[in-house]
N, C-alpha and C positions, 0 to 999 in steps of 0.2 A: 291535592290536586289532580293527580294522575286516578288514583281511586274515583273521585267525585267524574270523571271522565269517562272510566269506564263504566261503572254506573250509570251514567246517563243514557251510555252505549245500548247498554240491553237492558236498558228501562221498555219492555213489549208495549207498555200501557203509550209510551209517550210515540212510539214509533205508529201504533196502532191509530192514535188521534192525529201524526202528521199525516198519515195515508188518506183517512177522511176529512181531513183540511186542503188536501191537494186535490182530492174528488170535488168538492165543493166551489175548490176556488176555480178549477176547470168548467163546472156547470155554469158558475157565476159569468166565466168568459164568454162562454158560449154564448148565455141568455144577451151579453152585451152583443156578439156579432148578429144578434139575430136582429136587433135594432126594438128590442121589449115589445114584442108582438103578443096577442092574448097569450096562444096555447103556451109559446117557452114560458112564460112568465108563470104560467099555471102550473106546469110542468118541475120548474124550479121549486117552486114552493110545497108541490108531493117529494119532493125530493130530500127538502130540508124537513119536512114531517117526516119523511122514511130514518133521516140522520138524529133529529131530534130524538124519537121514540123507541129508537134503539140504545140510547143511552140508560144508566143506571136511574133507579127510581128518584132520586135527588135532583133530577134535571128540572124538577119543578119550583127548586129554588130558583132558580136560572133562567125561568120561562120566560121573564119579558125581556129581559136580556138579549138571548137565544132570538128572539121574534123580533124584536125592536133591530136588533143589527140587519137580519134577515128584509123586513120590509124599506128600513132604511138608506139600505145600499143600494136596491133595487130603483128606491125613487130619487138617490143622491146621484148615482151611475148616470141615470137616465135624465138630468138636469145638468149635469155637466155636458155629456157627451149631446146636447141639443142646439150646444150655439150653434149658430150657423159659422161655418169658413173655419171650425174649430180645428188648430193645423194638432198634429200628432196623434191623432183619435184611437190610433192601434197603440201607442205604448201608454196612452193615458189609460185604454182600458185595461191592458196588462197592471200597470199602478194601481188602477182601483179591485183588481180581483186579488192582487195581493194582501190590499189593506182590508178587505174582507174575507180572505183566508186566514190574516194575523188576527181579528176580530174574534172569529169562529173558534180558532185554537186554544184565545184564551177562556171562552167560555165552557169551550168542552172541557181545556185541563182544570177550570175551577169545577164541572161534574166530578171528574174523576179523580180527583186527588192529585193532582201531578204539580202542584206547585207548593213545595214547603212554607212559605208563609202567604197563607191565600187571604190575608188580611186585606196586605199590599197589595199582591195582584185585582182582588177583585177593588179595592178601591182606584187604584188606577184605570178598570175597565169602565166603573161607575162614573169616575168622570169624565172619559174619554166618550162615552153615549150621550153624557148630558152635553157634551160640547157640540159634539156631532149631529146631534137631535135639536139644539136650539140653531145653529148655524142653520139646518135644513130647515126648520120653521119659519127661520125669517127670510131663508131668499124665496120660501114658497108663497109668503104673504101675499094675500089677494089685493091690501090696499084697502084703508077704511074710507068710506064716501060718508055722507051726511046720514050719521043716524048709523045703529048696526045693522046690517044685511044677512042671509043667510052663508055666503064665504065668509064674514068677518065671524060670526057664531059658530061656524064648523074650526075655523081656523083656532078659535079661542079653547074652543073644543080638544082638539087635537094638543095644545098645550098643556091643559088640563089633564089629560088621561096619559099622556106622556111621562111627565114629568111626577104624578103620581104614582105611575106603576112603577118609575124608575124608585122612586123614595120608598116606597113599601119596599119592594127587592131589599133596599140596602137597610131597613131596619131590621127586617126579617133574617139576613143573614148576618146582621151586626149581635141578634139576639137579644135586644132590647125592649120591643113591642111588640103585644100581641093585642089580639080578639079587636073592641071599640077604640083602645088605645090607638093601637098601629093605624085602623083606618083615619079617626080624628086627626092623627099627625100628618099623613100621607095626605090626606084632600087639604087639607089646612095649607101644606106647602104647594098642592100644584093652584090652587086658589092664590097663592101669592106669586105665583110664576105667573099665572096672566096677569095680573097687576101690574108686574114688572115690563113685562112685554107688551103691555099696553103702554103704559110709561113711556119706552123705549121707542116706541113708534111716533111717538109727539115729539122728540129729539132729533137732529141730523144726524145722526150716526151713522147711518147705513148698514146693512145687514152685518155683515162681519163685524163690527163694534158694537152692534146691538147683540150679537150672539155672545160677545164677550161678557156685556155687560149680565146677561140672563145667566150665563154660566158661573162667574167669579159670586154673585147674589147665591145663589144655588149652594153653593160649594160651601161658604160664607156659614146660612142656613142648616147646613144640613149637618157641619162640624158643631156646629152650636148644640144644634136638639143632641148629638149622641154626645157629647160631653156633658149638656143637661141629664140627660136619662143614666150615665154610666157615673153622674156624681161628683166629675172634677172640674165642672164648667166655673173656676175661679177666675180671680181679676186680671193675671198673666194670660188666659188663653182669651180672655176678652179683649186685650190690649192688643195682644198678637194679630187675632183676627180682624179687627179692624184697623190695625196698621196696614194689612195688608192687602184690606178691602180701597183703604182711602189710597193708598199708591199706586194701585194697579186699575183702579176708577178715573185717579187724575192722568195717567198715561193713554187710558182709553179717549179721555175728553182732549186731551194734549191733539190728537190725532185729527181730530174734529174742525171742520171751518165753519167758524162760528158766524151767521152774516147777519149784523143788526135790521130792524125793520127800518 
């Protein structure tokens, strides 16, 4: 235990990444203080670009996660802090900056091989990004009117491209798909995500439950695809995934108030 502690303390890579994380967290905190006006947001993304391109060539493997964290954090923080009369905005801003820093440290650590078990670290990052992305898109849902209009189409395209990028990155990281096979699988999952998202809006779930429903579905699909491509999608795995799906889905629907017409 003592050797592991000493090793972690003298790990220069870890300290360098921690310094970068503190830097981007500070810049993000300053962005929150400015109220998300144009130039601070522009300079924030310039700074994030400098940090991104200063990393190793392997950064391309985690490009989707890095930029989805950056863009999603700005949109999410602006949404949270836009509530009128929201109490303790200063403390909430600090909390959001710390969460943003945690995500960035995880991505930078994966790029720089900081973690001994990259698969577990990346799986946690991928699940967290799917969940946060789902919450954000349902919170920003424009509201369907009679027929599809431009805001609805743009919202569905956002769901499609966001989930497609995350799924594609996951498959590339796991090394189970390439080329046309990779594109077809990621596009198919993105299309299914659009269908589930649209279905969720027809139910009285609320944006949190709808996001949980979409996240649950995507995690089950992701694990099933990984199992199929690696050749261990057996009856035991299928029954386990179905059990998890049914149990969690039951908990989601149990919190919904159903009103009969």
